[in-house]
PDB file with one MODEL, atoms N, CA, C and O in Angstrom:
MODEL        1
ATOM      1  N   MET A   1     113.136  93.507 114.604  1.00  0.00           N
ATOM      2  CA  MET A   1     112.213  94.577 114.306  1.00  0.00           C
ATOM      3  C   MET A   1     112.777  95.219 113.014  1.00  0.00           C
ATOM      4  O   MET A   1     113.944  95.609 112.980  1.00  0.00           O
ATOM      5  N   ALA A   2     112.037  95.315 112.068  1.00  0.00           N
ATOM      6  CA  ALA A   2     112.329  95.571 110.663  1.00  0.00           C
ATOM      7  C   ALA A   2     112.436  97.425 110.683  1.00  0.00           C
ATOM      8  O   ALA A   2     111.839  98.200 111.430  1.00  0.00           O
ATOM      9  N   PHE A   3     113.250  97.680 109.765  1.00  0.00           N
ATOM     10  CA  PHE A   3     113.344  99.259 109.757  1.00  0.00           C
ATOM     11  C   PHE A   3     113.974  99.749 108.632  1.00  0.00           C
ATOM     12  O   PHE A   3     114.727  98.965 108.054  1.00  0.00           O
ATOM     13  N   ARG A   4     113.836 100.930 108.158  1.00  0.00           N
ATOM     14  CA  ARG A   4     114.563 101.551 106.650  1.00  0.00           C
ATOM     15  C   ARG A   4     115.092 102.755 107.110  1.00  0.00           C
ATOM     16  O   ARG A   4     114.471 103.591 107.766  1.00  0.00           O
ATOM     17  N   VAL A   5     116.312 102.830 106.731  1.00  0.00           N
ATOM     18  CA  VAL A   5     116.942 104.163 107.051  1.00  0.00           C
ATOM     19  C   VAL A   5     116.984 104.842 105.528  1.00  0.00           C
ATOM     20  O   VAL A   5     117.329 104.323 104.467  1.00  0.00           O
ATOM     21  N   ARG A   6     116.564 106.039 105.774  1.00  0.00           N
ATOM     22  CA  ARG A   6     116.648 106.977 104.384  1.00  0.00           C
ATOM     23  C   ARG A   6     117.297 108.290 104.918  1.00  0.00           C
ATOM     24  O   ARG A   6     116.973 108.940 105.912  1.00  0.00           O
ATOM     25  N   ASN A   7     118.358 108.538 103.957  1.00  0.00           N
ATOM     26  CA  ASN A   7     119.267 109.517 103.987  1.00  0.00           C
ATOM     27  C   ASN A   7     118.914 110.850 103.176  1.00  0.00           C
ATOM     28  O   ASN A   7     119.287 110.985 102.011  1.00  0.00           O
ATOM     29  N   VAL A   8     118.212 111.778 103.818  1.00  0.00           N
ATOM     30  CA  VAL A   8     117.687 112.896 103.182  1.00  0.00           C
ATOM     31  C   VAL A   8     118.839 113.789 102.292  1.00  0.00           C
ATOM     32  O   VAL A   8     118.555 114.575 101.388  1.00  0.00           O
ATOM     33  N   MET A   9     120.063 113.501 102.728  1.00  0.00           N
ATOM     34  CA  MET A   9     121.164 114.106 101.696  1.00  0.00           C
ATOM     35  C   MET A   9     121.238 113.409 100.450  1.00  0.00           C
ATOM     36  O   MET A   9     121.665 114.081  99.511  1.00  0.00           O
ATOM     37  N   ALA A  10     120.905 112.146 100.202  1.00  0.00           N
ATOM     38  CA  ALA A  10     121.135 111.207  99.124  1.00  0.00           C
ATOM     39  C   ALA A  10     119.665 110.849  98.564  1.00  0.00           C
ATOM     40  O   ALA A  10     119.622 110.267  97.480  1.00  0.00           O
ATOM     41  N   ASP A  11     118.719 111.088  99.080  1.00  0.00           N
ATOM     42  CA  ASP A  11     117.372 110.472  98.757  1.00  0.00           C
ATOM     43  C   ASP A  11     116.333 111.817  98.846  1.00  0.00           C
ATOM     44  O   ASP A  11     115.799 112.269  99.858  1.00  0.00           O
ATOM     45  N   GLN A  12     116.229 112.291  97.474  1.00  0.00           N
ATOM     46  CA  GLN A  12     115.469 113.500  97.231  1.00  0.00           C
ATOM     47  C   GLN A  12     113.930 113.205  97.588  1.00  0.00           C
ATOM     48  O   GLN A  12     113.226 114.093  98.069  1.00  0.00           O
ATOM     49  N   ASP A  13     113.426 111.867  97.318  1.00  0.00           N
ATOM     50  CA  ASP A  13     112.142 111.688  97.739  1.00  0.00           C
ATOM     51  C   ASP A  13     111.722 111.849  99.163  1.00  0.00           C
ATOM     52  O   ASP A  13     110.605 112.268  99.465  1.00  0.00           O
ATOM     53  N   ALA A  14     112.897 111.412 100.283  1.00  0.00           N
ATOM     54  CA  ALA A  14     112.823 111.211 101.350  1.00  0.00           C
ATOM     55  C   ALA A  14     112.693 112.793 101.934  1.00  0.00           C
ATOM     56  O   ALA A  14     111.848 113.173 102.746  1.00  0.00           O
ATOM     57  N   ALA A  15     113.716 113.589 101.330  1.00  0.00           N
ATOM     58  CA  ALA A  15     113.715 114.889 101.697  1.00  0.00           C
ATOM     59  C   ALA A  15     112.299 115.598 101.313  1.00  0.00           C
ATOM     60  O   ALA A  15     111.666 116.223 102.164  1.00  0.00           O
ATOM     61  N   ASP A  16     111.841 115.454  99.951  1.00  0.00           N
ATOM     62  CA  ASP A  16     110.593 115.916  99.747  1.00  0.00           C
ATOM     63  C   ASP A  16     109.589 115.731 100.603  1.00  0.00           C
ATOM     64  O   ASP A  16     108.803 116.644 100.856  1.00  0.00           O
ATOM     65  N   PHE A  17     109.503 114.603 101.114  1.00  0.00           N
ATOM     66  CA  PHE A  17     108.505 113.948 101.844  1.00  0.00           C
ATOM     67  C   PHE A  17     108.544 114.757 103.153  1.00  0.00           C
ATOM     68  O   PHE A  17     107.558 115.447 103.411  1.00  0.00           O
ATOM     69  N   LEU A  18     109.478 114.744 103.918  1.00  0.00           N
ATOM     70  CA  LEU A  18     109.764 115.756 105.079  1.00  0.00           C
ATOM     71  C   LEU A  18     109.315 117.175 104.908  1.00  0.00           C
ATOM     72  O   LEU A  18     108.521 117.699 105.688  1.00  0.00           O
ATOM     73  N   GLU A  19     109.872 117.829 103.805  1.00  0.00           N
ATOM     74  CA  GLU A  19     109.630 119.140 103.409  1.00  0.00           C
ATOM     75  C   GLU A  19     108.073 119.436 103.249  1.00  0.00           C
ATOM     76  O   GLU A  19     107.521 120.477 103.603  1.00  0.00           O
ATOM     77  N   SER A  20     107.430 118.279 102.621  1.00  0.00           N
ATOM     78  CA  SER A  20     105.927 118.570 102.389  1.00  0.00           C
ATOM     79  C   SER A  20     105.118 118.564 103.889  1.00  0.00           C
ATOM     80  O   SER A  20     103.933 118.890 103.946  1.00  0.00           O
ATOM     81  N   ARG A  21     105.764 118.224 104.901  1.00  0.00           N
ATOM     82  CA  ARG A  21     105.082 118.271 105.924  1.00  0.00           C
ATOM     83  C   ARG A  21     105.666 119.204 106.850  1.00  0.00           C
ATOM     84  O   ARG A  21     105.371 119.121 108.043  1.00  0.00           O
ATOM     85  N   ASP A  22     106.580 120.214 106.371  1.00  0.00           N
ATOM     86  CA  ASP A  22     107.346 121.368 107.011  1.00  0.00           C
ATOM     87  C   ASP A  22     108.181 120.641 108.150  1.00  0.00           C
ATOM     88  O   ASP A  22     108.108 121.049 109.309  1.00  0.00           O
ATOM     89  N   ILE A  23     108.864 119.711 107.851  1.00  0.00           N
ATOM     90  CA  ILE A  23     110.040 119.278 108.758  1.00  0.00           C
ATOM     91  C   ILE A  23     111.256 119.339 108.116  1.00  0.00           C
ATOM     92  O   ILE A  23     111.505 118.702 107.093  1.00  0.00           O
ATOM     93  N   PHE A  24     112.042 120.097 108.687  1.00  0.00           N
ATOM     94  CA  PHE A  24     113.351 120.677 108.305  1.00  0.00           C
ATOM     95  C   PHE A  24     114.321 120.072 109.276  1.00  0.00           C
ATOM     96  O   PHE A  24     115.467 120.520 109.221  1.00  0.00           O
ATOM     97  N   ALA A  25     114.080 119.186 110.106  1.00  0.00           N
ATOM     98  CA  ALA A  25     115.157 118.584 110.945  1.00  0.00           C
ATOM     99  C   ALA A  25     115.274 117.292 111.105  1.00  0.00           C
ATOM    100  O   ALA A  25     114.242 116.661 110.877  1.00  0.00           O
ATOM    101  N   THR A  26     116.348 116.589 111.477  1.00  0.00           N
ATOM    102  CA  THR A  26     116.619 115.184 111.527  1.00  0.00           C
ATOM    103  C   THR A  26     117.039 114.883 112.868  1.00  0.00           C
ATOM    104  O   THR A  26     117.581 115.788 113.503  1.00  0.00           O
ATOM    105  N   PRO A  27     116.892 113.873 113.345  1.00  0.00           N
ATOM    106  CA  PRO A  27     116.279 112.617 112.895  1.00  0.00           C
ATOM    107  C   PRO A  27     114.719 112.641 112.822  1.00  0.00           C
ATOM    108  O   PRO A  27     114.136 113.482 113.505  1.00  0.00           O
ATOM    109  N   VAL A  28     114.044 111.831 112.091  1.00  0.00           N
ATOM    110  CA  VAL A  28     112.615 111.733 112.078  1.00  0.00           C
ATOM    111  C   VAL A  28     112.473 110.308 112.085  1.00  0.00           C
ATOM    112  O   VAL A  28     113.167 109.574 111.381  1.00  0.00           O
ATOM    113  N   VAL A  29     111.499 109.868 112.945  1.00  0.00           N
ATOM    114  CA  VAL A  29     111.293 108.423 113.057  1.00  0.00           C
ATOM    115  C   VAL A  29     109.632 108.349 112.778  1.00  0.00           C
ATOM    116  O   VAL A  29     108.850 109.170 113.258  1.00  0.00           O
ATOM    117  N   SER A  30     109.289 107.389 112.045  1.00  0.00           N
ATOM    118  CA  SER A  30     108.015 106.972 111.731  1.00  0.00           C
ATOM    119  C   SER A  30     107.465 105.700 112.181  1.00  0.00           C
ATOM    120  O   SER A  30     107.854 104.657 111.656  1.00  0.00           O
ATOM    121  N   ILE A  31     106.518 105.699 113.187  1.00  0.00           N
ATOM    122  CA  ILE A  31     106.025 104.625 113.742  1.00  0.00           C
ATOM    123  C   ILE A  31     104.335 104.497 113.536  1.00  0.00           C
ATOM    124  O   ILE A  31     103.613 105.329 114.086  1.00  0.00           O
ATOM    125  N   ASP A  32     103.836 103.560 112.828  1.00  0.00           N
ATOM    126  CA  ASP A  32     102.558 103.584 112.414  1.00  0.00           C
ATOM    127  C   ASP A  32     101.866 104.888 111.847  1.00  0.00           C
ATOM    128  O   ASP A  32     100.689 105.170 112.070  1.00  0.00           O
ATOM    129  N   GLY A  33     102.587 105.520 111.216  1.00  0.00           N
ATOM    130  CA  GLY A  33     102.146 106.945 110.598  1.00  0.00           C
ATOM    131  C   GLY A  33     102.424 108.101 111.340  1.00  0.00           C
ATOM    132  O   GLY A  33     102.334 109.250 110.906  1.00  0.00           O
ATOM    133  N   GLU A  34     102.812 107.723 112.631  1.00  0.00           N
ATOM    134  CA  GLU A  34     103.161 109.088 113.638  1.00  0.00           C
ATOM    135  C   GLU A  34     104.775 109.438 113.283  1.00  0.00           C
ATOM    136  O   GLU A  34     105.655 108.589 113.425  1.00  0.00           O
ATOM    137  N   LEU A  35     105.024 110.734 112.828  1.00  0.00           N
ATOM    138  CA  LEU A  35     106.316 111.211 112.583  1.00  0.00           C
ATOM    139  C   LEU A  35     106.848 111.780 114.014  1.00  0.00           C
ATOM    140  O   LEU A  35     106.152 112.607 114.603  1.00  0.00           O
ATOM    141  N   ILE A  36     107.953 111.383 114.516  1.00  0.00           N
ATOM    142  CA  ILE A  36     108.453 111.730 115.652  1.00  0.00           C
ATOM    143  C   ILE A  36     109.891 112.509 115.180  1.00  0.00           C
ATOM    144  O   ILE A  36     110.830 111.916 114.649  1.00  0.00           O
ATOM    145  N   VAL A  37     109.860 114.145 115.526  1.00  0.00           N
ATOM    146  CA  VAL A  37     110.945 114.700 115.086  1.00  0.00           C
ATOM    147  C   VAL A  37     112.042 114.908 116.300  1.00  0.00           C
ATOM    148  O   VAL A  37     111.715 115.405 117.378  1.00  0.00           O
ATOM    149  N   GLY A  38     113.155 114.545 116.050  1.00  0.00           N
ATOM    150  CA  GLY A  38     114.238 114.523 117.084  1.00  0.00           C
ATOM    151  C   GLY A  38     114.173 112.858 117.781  1.00  0.00           C
ATOM    152  O   GLY A  38     113.297 112.006 117.634  1.00  0.00           O
ATOM    153  N   PHE A  39     115.328 112.808 118.496  1.00  0.00           N
ATOM    154  CA  PHE A  39     115.283 111.574 119.336  1.00  0.00           C
ATOM    155  C   PHE A  39     114.592 111.631 120.638  1.00  0.00           C
ATOM    156  O   PHE A  39     115.179 111.921 121.680  1.00  0.00           O
ATOM    157  N   ARG A  40     112.963 111.268 120.542  1.00  0.00           N
ATOM    158  CA  ARG A  40     112.539 111.347 121.696  1.00  0.00           C
ATOM    159  C   ARG A  40     112.187 109.729 122.166  1.00  0.00           C
ATOM    160  O   ARG A  40     111.214 109.097 121.754  1.00  0.00           O
ATOM    161  N   ARG A  41     113.078 109.288 122.996  1.00  0.00           N
ATOM    162  CA  ARG A  41     112.989 107.886 123.333  1.00  0.00           C
ATOM    163  C   ARG A  41     111.755 107.521 124.099  1.00  0.00           C
ATOM    164  O   ARG A  41     111.265 106.403 123.941  1.00  0.00           O
ATOM    165  N   GLU A  42     111.206 108.419 124.944  1.00  0.00           N
ATOM    166  CA  GLU A  42     110.051 107.955 125.649  1.00  0.00           C
ATOM    167  C   GLU A  42     108.825 107.873 124.787  1.00  0.00           C
ATOM    168  O   GLU A  42     107.967 107.049 125.105  1.00  0.00           O
ATOM    169  N   ARG A  43     108.669 108.528 123.877  1.00  0.00           N
ATOM    170  CA  ARG A  43     107.682 108.577 122.745  1.00  0.00           C
ATOM    171  C   ARG A  43     107.865 107.341 121.785  1.00  0.00           C
ATOM    172  O   ARG A  43     106.928 106.631 121.420  1.00  0.00           O
ATOM    173  N   ILE A  44     109.047 107.185 121.457  1.00  0.00           N
ATOM    174  CA  ILE A  44     109.274 106.075 120.568  1.00  0.00           C
ATOM    175  C   ILE A  44     108.938 104.579 121.395  1.00  0.00           C
ATOM    176  O   ILE A  44     108.379 103.623 120.858  1.00  0.00           O
ATOM    177  N   ASP A  45     109.371 104.614 122.692  1.00  0.00           N
ATOM    178  CA  ASP A  45     109.386 103.399 123.406  1.00  0.00           C
ATOM    179  C   ASP A  45     107.538 103.150 123.640  1.00  0.00           C
ATOM    180  O   ASP A  45     106.977 102.054 123.606  1.00  0.00           O
ATOM    181  N   ALA A  46     107.002 104.231 123.827  1.00  0.00           N
ATOM    182  CA  ALA A  46     105.529 104.202 124.122  1.00  0.00           C
ATOM    183  C   ALA A  46     104.776 103.582 122.860  1.00  0.00           C
ATOM    184  O   ALA A  46     103.922 102.699 122.940  1.00  0.00           O
ATOM    185  N   LEU A  47     105.206 104.158 121.723  1.00  0.00           N
ATOM    186  CA  LEU A  47     104.494 103.594 120.442  1.00  0.00           C
ATOM    187  C   LEU A  47     105.012 102.250 120.199  1.00  0.00           C
ATOM    188  O   LEU A  47     104.281 101.582 119.467  1.00  0.00           O
ATOM    189  N   LEU A  48     105.964 101.728 120.569  1.00  0.00           N
ATOM    190  CA  LEU A  48     106.545 100.343 120.464  1.00  0.00           C
ATOM    191  C   LEU A  48     105.933  99.368 121.341  1.00  0.00           C
ATOM    192  O   LEU A  48     105.896  98.165 121.084  1.00  0.00           O
ATOM    193  N   GLY A  49     105.457  99.903 122.373  1.00  0.00           N
ATOM    194  CA  GLY A  49     104.726  99.291 123.402  1.00  0.00           C
ATOM    195  C   GLY A  49     106.099  98.901 124.423  1.00  0.00           C
ATOM    196  O   GLY A  49     105.943  97.920 125.150  1.00  0.00           O
ATOM    197  N   LEU A  50     107.136  99.473 124.481  1.00  0.00           N
ATOM    198  CA  LEU A  50     108.105  99.091 125.391  1.00  0.00           C
ATOM    199  C   LEU A  50     108.292  99.881 126.620  1.00  0.00           C
ATOM    200  O   LEU A  50     109.161  99.612 127.450  1.00  0.00           O
ATOM    201  N   ALA A  51     107.345 101.001 126.741  1.00  0.00           N
ATOM    202  CA  ALA A  51     107.284 101.815 127.978  1.00  0.00           C
ATOM    203  C   ALA A  51     106.964 101.054 129.031  1.00  0.00           C
ATOM    204  O   ALA A  51     106.133 100.154 128.909  1.00  0.00           O
ATOM    205  N   GLY A  52     107.551 101.300 130.146  1.00  0.00           N
ATOM    206  CA  GLY A  52     107.227 100.420 131.513  1.00  0.00           C
ATOM    207  C   GLY A  52     106.348 101.093 132.488  1.00  0.00           C
ATOM    208  O   GLY A  52     106.044 100.528 133.539  1.00  0.00           O
TER     209      GLY A  52
ENDMDL
END
């Protein structure tokens, strides 16, 4: 599964992207355009089709 890590401390564009959406916490996972704030394994699994 391909993924990209963006460090908001080193990548101003990534920080600006989150700030423009009123997101001020990490981690943030984006799956098919849905932003998931925090580590929410159940939601991530569901979006990836891994929920059983």
